[in-house]
mmCIF file of the N, C-alpha and C atoms, coordinates in Angstrom:
data_MODEL
# 
_entry.id   MODEL 
# 
loop_
_atom_site.group_PDB 
_atom_site.id 
_atom_site.type_symbol 
_atom_site.label_atom_id 
_atom_site.label_alt_id 
_atom_site.label_comp_id 
_atom_site.label_asym_id 
_atom_site.label_entity_id 
_atom_site.label_seq_id 
_atom_site.pdbx_PDB_ins_code 
_atom_site.Cartn_x 
_atom_site.Cartn_y 
_atom_site.Cartn_z 
_atom_site.occupancy 
_atom_site.B_iso_or_equiv 
_atom_site.pdbx_formal_charge 
_atom_site.auth_seq_id 
_atom_site.auth_comp_id 
_atom_site.auth_asym_id 
_atom_site.auth_atom_id 
_atom_site.pdbx_PDB_model_num 
ATOM 1   N N  . MET A 1 1  ? 0.840   -1.180 0.000   1.00 0.00 ? 1  MET A N  1 
ATOM 2   C CA . MET A 1 1  ? 0.000   0.000  0.000   1.00 0.00 ? 1  MET A CA 1 
ATOM 3   C C  . MET A 1 1  ? 0.887   1.245  0.000   1.00 0.00 ? 1  MET A C  1 
ATOM 4   N N  . VAL A 1 2  ? 0.551   2.198  -0.836  1.00 0.00 ? 2  VAL A N  1 
ATOM 5   C CA . VAL A 1 2  ? 1.303   3.444  -0.936  1.00 0.00 ? 2  VAL A CA 1 
ATOM 6   C C  . VAL A 1 2  ? 0.757   4.434  0.083   1.00 0.00 ? 2  VAL A C  1 
ATOM 7   N N  . GLU A 1 3  ? 1.643   5.016  0.860   1.00 0.00 ? 3  GLU A N  1 
ATOM 8   C CA . GLU A 1 3  ? 1.218   6.017  1.837   1.00 0.00 ? 3  GLU A CA 1 
ATOM 9   C C  . GLU A 1 3  ? 0.973   7.346  1.146   1.00 0.00 ? 3  GLU A C  1 
ATOM 10  N N  . GLU A 1 4  ? -0.052  8.021  1.591   1.00 0.00 ? 4  GLU A N  1 
ATOM 11  C CA . GLU A 1 4  ? -0.298  9.387  1.127   1.00 0.00 ? 4  GLU A CA 1 
ATOM 12  C C  . GLU A 1 4  ? 0.690   10.307 1.832   1.00 0.00 ? 4  GLU A C  1 
ATOM 13  N N  . ILE A 1 5  ? 1.132   11.323 1.121   1.00 0.00 ? 5  ILE A N  1 
ATOM 14  C CA . ILE A 1 5  ? 2.069   12.303 1.672   1.00 0.00 ? 5  ILE A CA 1 
ATOM 15  C C  . ILE A 1 5  ? 1.412   13.680 1.610   1.00 0.00 ? 5  ILE A C  1 
ATOM 16  N N  . CYS A 1 6  ? 1.544   14.441 2.673   1.00 0.00 ? 6  CYS A N  1 
ATOM 17  C CA . CYS A 1 6  ? 0.988   15.791 2.731   1.00 0.00 ? 6  CYS A CA 1 
ATOM 18  C C  . CYS A 1 6  ? 1.611   16.641 1.629   1.00 0.00 ? 6  CYS A C  1 
ATOM 19  N N  . ARG A 1 7  ? 0.787   17.267 0.849   1.00 0.00 ? 7  ARG A N  1 
ATOM 20  C CA . ARG A 1 7  ? 1.288   18.066 -0.266  1.00 0.00 ? 7  ARG A CA 1 
ATOM 21  C C  . ARG A 1 7  ? 2.026   19.322 0.190   1.00 0.00 ? 7  ARG A C  1 
ATOM 22  N N  . PHE A 1 8  ? 1.866   19.698 1.444   1.00 0.00 ? 8  PHE A N  1 
ATOM 23  C CA . PHE A 1 8  ? 2.490   20.914 1.934   1.00 0.00 ? 8  PHE A CA 1 
ATOM 24  C C  . PHE A 1 8  ? 3.810   20.683 2.657   1.00 0.00 ? 8  PHE A C  1 
ATOM 25  N N  . CYS A 1 9  ? 3.897   19.599 3.417   1.00 0.00 ? 9  CYS A N  1 
ATOM 26  C CA . CYS A 1 9  ? 5.088   19.447 4.258   1.00 0.00 ? 9  CYS A CA 1 
ATOM 27  C C  . CYS A 1 9  ? 5.790   18.102 4.107   1.00 0.00 ? 9  CYS A C  1 
ATOM 28  N N  . GLY A 1 10 ? 5.192   17.171 3.372   1.00 0.00 ? 10 GLY A N  1 
ATOM 29  C CA . GLY A 1 10 ? 5.827   15.875 3.160   1.00 0.00 ? 10 GLY A CA 1 
ATOM 30  C C  . GLY A 1 10 ? 5.626   14.860 4.266   1.00 0.00 ? 10 GLY A C  1 
ATOM 31  N N  . ARG A 1 11 ? 4.896   15.239 5.329   1.00 0.00 ? 11 ARG A N  1 
ATOM 32  C CA . ARG A 1 11 ? 4.582   14.263 6.376   1.00 0.00 ? 11 ARG A CA 1 
ATOM 33  C C  . ARG A 1 11 ? 3.583   13.252 5.830   1.00 0.00 ? 11 ARG A C  1 
ATOM 34  N N  . VAL A 1 12 ? 3.467   12.157 6.531   1.00 0.00 ? 12 VAL A N  1 
ATOM 35  C CA . VAL A 1 12 ? 2.478   11.147 6.161   1.00 0.00 ? 12 VAL A CA 1 
ATOM 36  C C  . VAL A 1 12 ? 1.084   11.763 6.319   1.00 0.00 ? 12 VAL A C  1 
ATOM 37  N N  . ALA A 1 13 ? 0.278   11.602 5.290   1.00 0.00 ? 13 ALA A N  1 
ATOM 38  C CA . ALA A 1 13 ? -1.081  12.140 5.313   1.00 0.00 ? 13 ALA A CA 1 
ATOM 39  C C  . ALA A 1 13 ? -2.006  11.108 5.950   1.00 0.00 ? 13 ALA A C  1 
ATOM 40  N N  . ILE A 1 14 ? -2.848  11.572 6.825   1.00 0.00 ? 14 ILE A N  1 
ATOM 41  C CA . ILE A 1 14 ? -3.771  10.658 7.489   1.00 0.00 ? 14 ILE A CA 1 
ATOM 42  C C  . ILE A 1 14 ? -5.161  10.709 6.881   1.00 0.00 ? 14 ILE A C  1 
ATOM 43  N N  . LYS A 1 15 ? -5.395  11.693 5.987   1.00 0.00 ? 15 LYS A N  1 
ATOM 44  C CA . LYS A 1 15 ? -6.713  11.819 5.388   1.00 0.00 ? 15 LYS A CA 1 
ATOM 45  C C  . LYS A 1 15 ? -6.586  12.677 4.134   1.00 0.00 ? 15 LYS A C  1 
ATOM 46  N N  . THR A 1 16 ? -7.376  12.357 3.158   1.00 0.00 ? 16 THR A N  1 
ATOM 47  C CA . THR A 1 16 ? -7.451  13.198 1.969   1.00 0.00 ? 16 THR A CA 1 
ATOM 48  C C  . THR A 1 16 ? -8.735  13.999 2.065   1.00 0.00 ? 16 THR A C  1 
ATOM 49  N N  . SER A 1 17 ? -8.622  15.305 1.975   1.00 0.00 ? 17 SER A N  1 
ATOM 50  C CA . SER A 1 17 ? -9.773  16.170 2.147   1.00 0.00 ? 17 SER A CA 1 
ATOM 51  C C  . SER A 1 17 ? -9.813  17.217 1.039   1.00 0.00 ? 17 SER A C  1 
ATOM 52  N N  . ARG A 1 18 ? -10.933 17.293 0.365   1.00 0.00 ? 18 ARG A N  1 
ATOM 53  C CA . ARG A 1 18 ? -11.147 18.309 -0.660  1.00 0.00 ? 18 ARG A CA 1 
ATOM 54  C C  . ARG A 1 18 ? -10.034 18.367 -1.703  1.00 0.00 ? 18 ARG A C  1 
ATOM 55  N N  . GLY A 1 19 ? -9.561  17.208 -2.103  1.00 0.00 ? 19 GLY A N  1 
ATOM 56  C CA . GLY A 1 19 ? -8.545  17.165 -3.135  1.00 0.00 ? 19 GLY A CA 1 
ATOM 57  C C  . GLY A 1 19 ? -7.119  17.263 -2.639  1.00 0.00 ? 19 GLY A C  1 
ATOM 58  N N  . TYR A 1 20 ? -6.934  17.412 -1.348  1.00 0.00 ? 20 TYR A N  1 
ATOM 59  C CA . TYR A 1 20 ? -5.601  17.505 -0.775  1.00 0.00 ? 20 TYR A CA 1 
ATOM 60  C C  . TYR A 1 20 ? -5.297  16.256 0.043   1.00 0.00 ? 20 TYR A C  1 
ATOM 61  N N  . SER A 1 21 ? -4.063  15.806 -0.021  1.00 0.00 ? 21 SER A N  1 
ATOM 62  C CA . SER A 1 21 ? -3.579  14.830 0.951   1.00 0.00 ? 21 SER A CA 1 
ATOM 63  C C  . SER A 1 21 ? -2.931  15.652 2.051   1.00 0.00 ? 21 SER A C  1 
ATOM 64  N N  . LEU A 1 22 ? -3.452  15.523 3.267   1.00 0.00 ? 22 LEU A N  1 
ATOM 65  C CA . LEU A 1 22 ? -3.020  16.394 4.361   1.00 0.00 ? 22 LEU A CA 1 
ATOM 66  C C  . LEU A 1 22 ? -2.538  15.598 5.562   1.00 0.00 ? 22 LEU A C  1 
ATOM 67  N N  . CYS A 1 23 ? -1.469  16.095 6.184   1.00 0.00 ? 23 CYS A N  1 
ATOM 68  C CA . CYS A 1 23 ? -1.034  15.543 7.462   1.00 0.00 ? 23 CYS A CA 1 
ATOM 69  C C  . CYS A 1 23 ? -2.019  16.013 8.528   1.00 0.00 ? 23 CYS A C  1 
ATOM 70  N N  . ARG A 1 24 ? -1.875  15.507 9.723   1.00 0.00 ? 24 ARG A N  1 
ATOM 71  C CA . ARG A 1 24 ? -2.827  15.883 10.774  1.00 0.00 ? 24 ARG A CA 1 
ATOM 72  C C  . ARG A 1 24 ? -2.776  17.372 11.098  1.00 0.00 ? 24 ARG A C  1 
ATOM 73  N N  . TYR A 1 25 ? -1.601  18.000 10.954  1.00 0.00 ? 25 TYR A N  1 
ATOM 74  C CA . TYR A 1 25 ? -1.468  19.427 11.255  1.00 0.00 ? 25 TYR A CA 1 
ATOM 75  C C  . TYR A 1 25 ? -2.164  20.287 10.200  1.00 0.00 ? 25 TYR A C  1 
ATOM 76  N N  . HIS A 1 26 ? -1.953  19.955 8.932   1.00 0.00 ? 26 HIS A N  1 
ATOM 77  C CA . HIS A 1 26 ? -2.597  20.717 7.868   1.00 0.00 ? 26 HIS A CA 1 
ATOM 78  C C  . HIS A 1 26 ? -4.097  20.421 7.798   1.00 0.00 ? 26 HIS A C  1 
ATOM 79  N N  . LEU A 1 27 ? -4.503  19.225 8.162   1.00 0.00 ? 27 LEU A N  1 
ATOM 80  C CA . LEU A 1 27 ? -5.928  18.909 8.215   1.00 0.00 ? 27 LEU A CA 1 
ATOM 81  C C  . LEU A 1 27 ? -6.618  19.733 9.294   1.00 0.00 ? 27 LEU A C  1 
ATOM 82  N N  . LEU A 1 28 ? -5.990  19.848 10.442  1.00 0.00 ? 28 LEU A N  1 
ATOM 83  C CA . LEU A 1 28 ? -6.534  20.680 11.517  1.00 0.00 ? 28 LEU A CA 1 
ATOM 84  C C  . LEU A 1 28 ? -6.585  22.144 11.076  1.00 0.00 ? 28 LEU A C  1 
ATOM 85  N N  . ALA A 1 29 ? -5.543  22.602 10.398  1.00 0.00 ? 29 ALA A N  1 
ATOM 86  C CA . ALA A 1 29 ? -5.516  23.980 9.893   1.00 0.00 ? 29 ALA A CA 1 
ATOM 87  C C  . ALA A 1 29 ? -6.658  24.194 8.890   1.00 0.00 ? 29 ALA A C  1 
ATOM 88  N N  . TYR A 1 30 ? -6.881  23.213 8.026   1.00 0.00 ? 30 TYR A N  1 
ATOM 89  C CA . TYR A 1 30 ? -7.953  23.295 7.039   1.00 0.00 ? 30 TYR A CA 1 
ATOM 90  C C  . TYR A 1 30 ? -9.304  23.423 7.738   1.00 0.00 ? 30 TYR A C  1 
ATOM 91  N N  . ASP A 1 31 ? -9.536  22.562 8.711   1.00 0.00 ? 31 ASP A N  1 
ATOM 92  C CA . ASP A 1 31 ? -10.803 22.601 9.450   1.00 0.00 ? 31 ASP A CA 1 
ATOM 93  C C  . ASP A 1 31 ? -10.970 23.922 10.203  1.00 0.00 ? 31 ASP A C  1 
ATOM 94  N N  . ASN A 1 32 ? -9.894  24.397 10.821  1.00 0.00 ? 32 ASN A N  1 
ATOM 95  C CA . ASN A 1 32 ? -9.957  25.667 11.555  1.00 0.00 ? 32 ASN A CA 1 
ATOM 96  C C  . ASN A 1 32 ? -10.229 26.844 10.623  1.00 0.00 ? 32 ASN A C  1 
ATOM 97  N N  . LEU A 1 33 ? -9.650  26.812 9.431   1.00 0.00 ? 33 LEU A N  1 
ATOM 98  C CA . LEU A 1 33 ? -9.866  27.876 8.466   1.00 0.00 ? 33 LEU A CA 1 
ATOM 99  C C  . LEU A 1 33 ? -11.340 27.938 8.063   1.00 0.00 ? 33 LEU A C  1 
ATOM 100 N N  . HIS A 1 34 ? -11.946 26.783 7.818   1.00 0.00 ? 34 HIS A N  1 
ATOM 101 C CA . HIS A 1 34 ? -13.361 26.762 7.455   1.00 0.00 ? 34 HIS A CA 1 
ATOM 102 C C  . HIS A 1 34 ? -14.247 27.204 8.616   1.00 0.00 ? 34 HIS A C  1 
ATOM 103 N N  . SER A 1 35 ? -13.900 26.829 9.827   1.00 0.00 ? 35 SER A N  1 
ATOM 104 C CA . SER A 1 35 ? -14.676 27.266 10.997  1.00 0.00 ? 35 SER A CA 1 
ATOM 105 C C  . SER A 1 35 ? -14.569 28.772 11.181  1.00 0.00 ? 35 SER A C  1 
ATOM 106 N N  . ALA A 1 36 ? -13.378 29.300 10.993  1.00 0.00 ? 36 ALA A N  1 
ATOM 107 C CA . ALA A 1 36 ? -13.164 30.742 11.127  1.00 0.00 ? 36 ALA A CA 1 
ATOM 108 C C  . ALA A 1 36 ? -13.953 31.504 10.063  1.00 0.00 ? 36 ALA A C  1 
ATOM 109 N N  . TYR A 1 37 ? -14.000 30.959 8.858   1.00 0.00 ? 37 TYR A N  1 
ATOM 110 C CA . TYR A 1 37 ? -14.758 31.610 7.783   1.00 0.00 ? 37 TYR A CA 1 
ATOM 111 C C  . TYR A 1 37 ? -16.229 31.733 8.165   1.00 0.00 ? 37 TYR A C  1 
ATOM 112 N N  . GLU A 1 38 ? -16.786 30.670 8.689   1.00 0.00 ? 38 GLU A N  1 
ATOM 113 C CA . GLU A 1 38 ? -18.193 30.711 9.099   1.00 0.00 ? 38 GLU A CA 1 
ATOM 114 C C  . GLU A 1 38 ? -18.412 31.758 10.195  1.00 0.00 ? 38 GLU A C  1 
ATOM 115 N N  . ALA A 1 39 ? -17.493 31.837 11.142  1.00 0.00 ? 39 ALA A N  1 
ATOM 116 C CA . ALA A 1 39 ? -17.605 32.820 12.232  1.00 0.00 ? 39 ALA A CA 1 
ATOM 117 C C  . ALA A 1 39 ? -17.485 34.251 11.683  1.00 0.00 ? 39 ALA A C  1 
ATOM 118 N N  . TRP A 1 40 ? -16.544 34.473 10.785  1.00 0.00 ? 40 TRP A N  1 
ATOM 119 C CA . TRP A 1 40 ? -16.371 35.807 10.184  1.00 0.00 ? 40 TRP A CA 1 
ATOM 120 C C  . TRP A 1 40 ? -17.621 36.199 9.404   1.00 0.00 ? 40 TRP A C  1 
ATOM 121 N N  . LYS A 1 41 ? -18.168 35.265 8.618   1.00 0.00 ? 41 LYS A N  1 
ATOM 122 C CA . LYS A 1 41 ? -19.371 35.562 7.828   1.00 0.00 ? 41 LYS A CA 1 
ATOM 123 C C  . LYS A 1 41 ? -20.528 35.934 8.743   1.00 0.00 ? 41 LYS A C  1 
ATOM 124 N N  . GLU A 1 42 ? -20.636 35.230 9.843   1.00 0.00 ? 42 GLU A N  1 
ATOM 125 C CA . GLU A 1 42 ? -21.719 35.505 10.787  1.00 0.00 ? 42 GLU A CA 1 
ATOM 126 C C  . GLU A 1 42 ? -21.607 36.922 11.349  1.00 0.00 ? 42 GLU A C  1 
ATOM 127 N N  . ARG A 1 43 ? -20.389 37.340 11.641  1.00 0.00 ? 43 ARG A N  1 
ATOM 128 C CA . ARG A 1 43 ? -20.169 38.662 12.232  1.00 0.00 ? 43 ARG A CA 1 
ATOM 129 C C  . ARG A 1 43 ? -20.201 39.792 11.209  1.00 0.00 ? 43 ARG A C  1 
ATOM 130 N N  . LEU A 1 44 ? -19.643 39.546 10.021  1.00 0.00 ? 44 LEU A N  1 
ATOM 131 C CA . LEU A 1 44 ? -19.487 40.608 9.035   1.00 0.00 ? 44 LEU A CA 1 
ATOM 132 C C  . LEU A 1 44 ? -20.568 40.624 7.965   1.00 0.00 ? 44 LEU A C  1 
ATOM 133 N N  . GLY A 1 45 ? -21.366 39.585 7.902   1.00 0.00 ? 45 GLY A N  1 
ATOM 134 C CA . GLY A 1 45 ? -22.359 39.505 6.835   1.00 0.00 ? 45 GLY A CA 1 
ATOM 135 C C  . GLY A 1 45 ? -21.723 38.932 5.579   1.00 0.00 ? 45 GLY A C  1 
ATOM 136 N N  . GLU A 1 46 ? -21.910 39.607 4.476   1.00 0.00 ? 46 GLU A N  1 
ATOM 137 C CA . GLU A 1 46 ? -21.385 39.135 3.200   1.00 0.00 ? 46 GLU A CA 1 
ATOM 138 C C  . GLU A 1 46 ? -19.863 39.145 3.195   1.00 0.00 ? 46 GLU A C  1 
ATOM 139 N N  . LEU A 1 47 ? -19.285 37.996 2.990   1.00 0.00 ? 47 LEU A N  1 
ATOM 140 C CA . LEU A 1 47 ? -17.835 37.854 2.891   1.00 0.00 ? 47 LEU A CA 1 
ATOM 141 C C  . LEU A 1 47 ? -17.565 36.655 2.000   1.00 0.00 ? 47 LEU A C  1 
ATOM 142 N N  . THR A 1 48 ? -16.896 36.908 0.888   1.00 0.00 ? 48 THR A N  1 
ATOM 143 C CA . THR A 1 48 ? -16.605 35.794 -0.015  1.00 0.00 ? 48 THR A CA 1 
ATOM 144 C C  . THR A 1 48 ? -15.456 34.968 0.540   1.00 0.00 ? 48 THR A C  1 
ATOM 145 N N  . TRP A 1 49 ? -15.407 33.726 0.119   1.00 0.00 ? 49 TRP A N  1 
ATOM 146 C CA . TRP A 1 49 ? -14.338 32.817 0.515   1.00 0.00 ? 49 TRP A CA 1 
ATOM 147 C C  . TRP A 1 49 ? -12.983 33.397 0.099   1.00 0.00 ? 49 TRP A C  1 
ATOM 148 N N  . GLY A 1 50 ? -12.897 33.927 -1.115  1.00 0.00 ? 50 GLY A N  1 
ATOM 149 C CA . GLY A 1 50 ? -11.644 34.496 -1.601  1.00 0.00 ? 50 GLY A CA 1 
ATOM 150 C C  . GLY A 1 50 ? -11.180 35.684 -0.773  1.00 0.00 ? 50 GLY A C  1 
ATOM 151 N N  . ASN A 1 51 ? -12.089 36.593 -0.444  1.00 0.00 ? 51 ASN A N  1 
ATOM 152 C CA . ASN A 1 51 ? -11.717 37.751 0.385   1.00 0.00 ? 51 ASN A CA 1 
ATOM 153 C C  . ASN A 1 51 ? -11.283 37.318 1.774   1.00 0.00 ? 51 ASN A C  1 
ATOM 154 N N  . PHE A 1 52 ? -11.995 36.344 2.320   1.00 0.00 ? 52 PHE A N  1 
ATOM 155 C CA . PHE A 1 52 ? -11.607 35.827 3.633   1.00 0.00 ? 52 PHE A CA 1 
ATOM 156 C C  . PHE A 1 52 ? -10.207 35.226 3.584   1.00 0.00 ? 52 PHE A C  1 
ATOM 157 N N  . LEU A 1 53 ? -9.936  34.428 2.561   1.00 0.00 ? 53 LEU A N  1 
ATOM 158 C CA . LEU A 1 53 ? -8.622  33.792 2.443   1.00 0.00 ? 53 LEU A CA 1 
ATOM 159 C C  . LEU A 1 53 ? -7.509  34.826 2.335   1.00 0.00 ? 53 LEU A C  1 
ATOM 160 N N  . ARG A 1 54 ? -7.746  35.879 1.561   1.00 0.00 ? 54 ARG A N  1 
ATOM 161 C CA . ARG A 1 54 ? -6.742  36.953 1.441   1.00 0.00 ? 54 ARG A CA 1 
ATOM 162 C C  . ARG A 1 54 ? -6.486  37.609 2.794   1.00 0.00 ? 54 ARG A C  1 
ATOM 163 N N  . LYS A 1 55 ? -7.560  37.962 3.471   1.00 0.00 ? 55 LYS A N  1 
ATOM 164 C CA . LYS A 1 55 ? -7.413  38.618 4.774   1.00 0.00 ? 55 LYS A CA 1 
ATOM 165 C C  . LYS A 1 55 ? -6.714  37.704 5.784   1.00 0.00 ? 55 LYS A C  1 
ATOM 166 N N  . ALA A 1 56 ? -7.152  36.456 5.842   1.00 0.00 ? 56 ALA A N  1 
ATOM 167 C CA . ALA A 1 56 ? -6.574  35.509 6.802   1.00 0.00 ? 56 ALA A CA 1 
ATOM 168 C C  . ALA A 1 56 ? -5.098  35.271 6.524   1.00 0.00 ? 56 ALA A C  1 
ATOM 169 N N  . SER A 1 57 ? -4.722  35.183 5.260   1.00 0.00 ? 57 SER A N  1 
ATOM 170 C CA . SER A 1 57 ? -3.319  34.911 4.929   1.00 0.00 ? 57 SER A CA 1 
ATOM 171 C C  . SER A 1 57 ? -2.411  36.105 5.199   1.00 0.00 ? 57 SER A C  1 
ATOM 172 N N  . GLU A 1 58 ? -2.987  37.304 5.309   1.00 0.00 ? 58 GLU A N  1 
ATOM 173 C CA . GLU A 1 58 ? -2.194  38.508 5.562   1.00 0.00 ? 58 GLU A CA 1 
ATOM 174 C C  . GLU A 1 58 ? -2.063  38.850 7.047   1.00 0.00 ? 58 GLU A C  1 
ATOM 175 N N  . LEU A 1 59 ? -2.873  38.244 7.886   1.00 0.00 ? 59 LEU A N  1 
ATOM 176 C CA . LEU A 1 59 ? -2.811  38.546 9.320   1.00 0.00 ? 59 LEU A CA 1 
ATOM 177 C C  . LEU A 1 59 ? -1.510  38.020 9.920   1.00 0.00 ? 59 LEU A C  1 
ATOM 178 N N  . PRO A 1 60 ? -0.833  38.839 10.717  1.00 0.00 ? 60 PRO A N  1 
ATOM 179 C CA . PRO A 1 60 ? 0.444   38.389 11.290  1.00 0.00 ? 60 PRO A CA 1 
ATOM 180 C C  . PRO A 1 60 ? 0.300   37.229 12.273  1.00 0.00 ? 60 PRO A C  1 
ATOM 181 N N  . ASP A 1 61 ? -0.867  37.076 12.880  1.00 0.00 ? 61 ASP A N  1 
ATOM 182 C CA . ASP A 1 61 ? -1.070  35.996 13.851  1.00 0.00 ? 61 ASP A CA 1 
ATOM 183 C C  . ASP A 1 61 ? -1.527  34.684 13.221  1.00 0.00 ? 61 ASP A C  1 
ATOM 184 N N  . THR A 1 62 ? -1.760  34.689 11.924  1.00 0.00 ? 62 THR A N  1 
ATOM 185 C CA . THR A 1 62 ? -2.161  33.462 11.246  1.00 0.00 ? 62 THR A CA 1 
ATOM 186 C C  . THR A 1 62 ? -0.961  32.530 11.163  1.00 0.00 ? 62 THR A C  1 
ATOM 187 N N  . GLY A 1 63 ? -1.157  31.294 11.574  1.00 0.00 ? 63 GLY A N  1 
ATOM 188 C CA . GLY A 1 63 ? -0.067  30.318 11.597  1.00 0.00 ? 63 GLY A CA 1 
ATOM 189 C C  . GLY A 1 63 ? 0.340   29.852 10.205  1.00 0.00 ? 63 GLY A C  1 
ATOM 190 N N  . ALA A 1 64 ? 1.517   29.300 10.126  1.00 0.00 ? 64 ALA A N  1 
ATOM 191 C CA . ALA A 1 64 ? 2.089   28.864 8.848   1.00 0.00 ? 64 ALA A CA 1 
ATOM 192 C C  . ALA A 1 64 ? 1.238   27.779 8.184   1.00 0.00 ? 64 ALA A C  1 
ATOM 193 N N  . TRP A 1 65 ? 0.714   26.841 8.947   1.00 0.00 ? 65 TRP A N  1 
ATOM 194 C CA . TRP A 1 65 ? -0.080  25.764 8.363   1.00 0.00 ? 65 TRP A CA 1 
ATOM 195 C C  . TRP A 1 65 ? -1.375  26.305 7.773   1.00 0.00 ? 65 TRP A C  1 
ATOM 196 N N  . VAL A 1 66 ? -2.000  27.243 8.481   1.00 0.00 ? 66 VAL A N  1 
ATOM 197 C CA . VAL A 1 66 ? -3.227  27.860 7.965   1.00 0.00 ? 66 VAL A CA 1 
ATOM 198 C C  . VAL A 1 66 ? -2.904  28.667 6.711   1.00 0.00 ? 66 VAL A C  1 
ATOM 199 N N  . LYS A 1 67 ? -1.793  29.377 6.724   1.00 0.00 ? 67 LYS A N  1 
ATOM 200 C CA . LYS A 1 67 ? -1.402  30.145 5.531   1.00 0.00 ? 67 LYS A CA 1 
ATOM 201 C C  . LYS A 1 67 ? -1.161  29.224 4.344   1.00 0.00 ? 67 LYS A C  1 
ATOM 202 N N  . ASP A 1 68 ? -0.563  28.060 4.578   1.00 0.00 ? 68 ASP A N  1 
ATOM 203 C CA . ASP A 1 68 ? -0.365  27.092 3.491   1.00 0.00 ? 68 ASP A CA 1 
ATOM 204 C C  . ASP A 1 68 ? -1.703  26.758 2.831   1.00 0.00 ? 68 ASP A C  1 
ATOM 205 N N  . ILE A 1 69 ? -2.687  26.454 3.650   1.00 0.00 ? 69 ILE A N  1 
ATOM 206 C CA . ILE A 1 69 ? -4.005  26.078 3.145   1.00 0.00 ? 69 ILE A CA 1 
ATOM 207 C C  . ILE A 1 69 ? -4.676  27.266 2.460   1.00 0.00 ? 69 ILE A C  1 
ATOM 208 N N  . ALA A 1 70 ? -4.628  28.446 3.100   1.00 0.00 ? 70 ALA A N  1 
ATOM 209 C CA . ALA A 1 70 ? -5.273  29.637 2.541   1.00 0.00 ? 70 ALA A CA 1 
ATOM 210 C C  . ALA A 1 70 ? -4.699  29.973 1.166   1.00 0.00 ? 70 ALA A C  1 
ATOM 211 N N  . LEU A 1 71 ? -3.402  29.928 1.026   1.00 0.00 ? 71 LEU A N  1 
ATOM 212 C CA . LEU A 1 71 ? -2.778  30.261 -0.253  1.00 0.00 ? 71 LEU A CA 1 
ATOM 213 C C  . LEU A 1 71 ? -3.108  29.227 -1.325  1.00 0.00 ? 71 LEU A C  1 
ATOM 214 N N  . ALA A 1 72 ? -3.164  27.962 -0.951  1.00 0.00 ? 72 ALA A N  1 
ATOM 215 C CA . ALA A 1 72 ? -3.546  26.909 -1.907  1.00 0.00 ? 72 ALA A CA 1 
ATOM 216 C C  . ALA A 1 72 ? -5.004  27.093 -2.344  1.00 0.00 ? 72 ALA A C  1 
ATOM 217 N N  . GLU A 1 73 ? -5.872  27.428 -1.412  1.00 0.00 ? 73 GLU A N  1 
ATOM 218 C CA . GLU A 1 73 ? -7.277  27.660 -1.743  1.00 0.00 ? 73 GLU A CA 1 
ATOM 219 C C  . GLU A 1 73 ? -7.421  28.895 -2.641  1.00 0.00 ? 73 GLU A C  1 
ATOM 220 N N  . LEU A 1 74 ? -6.625  29.922 -2.386  1.00 0.00 ? 74 LEU A N  1 
ATOM 221 C CA . LEU A 1 74 ? -6.652  31.109 -3.244  1.00 0.00 ? 74 LEU A CA 1 
ATOM 222 C C  . LEU A 1 74 ? -6.242  30.755 -4.679  1.00 0.00 ? 74 LEU A C  1 
ATOM 223 N N  . GLN A 1 75 ? -5.260  29.908 -4.812  1.00 0.00 ? 75 GLN A N  1 
ATOM 224 C CA . GLN A 1 75 ? -4.837  29.483 -6.147  1.00 0.00 ? 75 GLN A CA 1 
ATOM 225 C C  . GLN A 1 75 ? -5.967  28.739 -6.855  1.00 0.00 ? 75 GLN A C  1 
ATOM 226 N N  . LYS A 1 76 ? -6.708  27.935 -6.120  1.00 0.00 ? 76 LYS A N  1 
ATOM 227 C CA . LYS A 1 76 ? -7.846  27.218 -6.705  1.00 0.00 ? 76 LYS A CA 1 
ATOM 228 C C  . LYS A 1 76 ? -8.927  28.203 -7.169  1.00 0.00 ? 76 LYS A C  1 
ATOM 229 N N  . GLU A 1 77 ? -9.052  29.332 -6.466  1.00 0.00 ? 77 GLU A N  1 
ATOM 230 C CA . GLU A 1 77 ? -10.059 30.335 -6.800  1.00 0.00 ? 77 GLU A CA 1 
ATOM 231 C C  . GLU A 1 77 ? -9.770  31.017 -8.137  1.00 0.00 ? 77 GLU A C  1 
ATOM 232 N N  . GLN A 1 78 ? -8.512  31.086 -8.511  1.00 0.00 ? 78 GLN A N  1 
ATOM 233 C CA . GLN A 1 78 ? -8.133  31.808 -9.734  1.00 0.00 ? 78 GLN A CA 1 
ATOM 234 C C  . GLN A 1 78 ? -8.243  30.981 -10.958 1.00 0.00 ? 78 GLN A C  1 
# 
């Protein structure tokens, strides 16, 4: 059996989600990014996924794993 490898960091991937093979750290970042988007939309009203990803990736407190996911999702948007 061939092991899946995280496309971002090369660690062993434990799950494939939305077209990505992700390690547990990037999978958690992916889930957190989607949860944060829902919270932001609730507070701000209309907010597109692309605008959210841009804002989240530019925040200094956003972690590297979340930025990896945000930037990959932005590329998919284009």
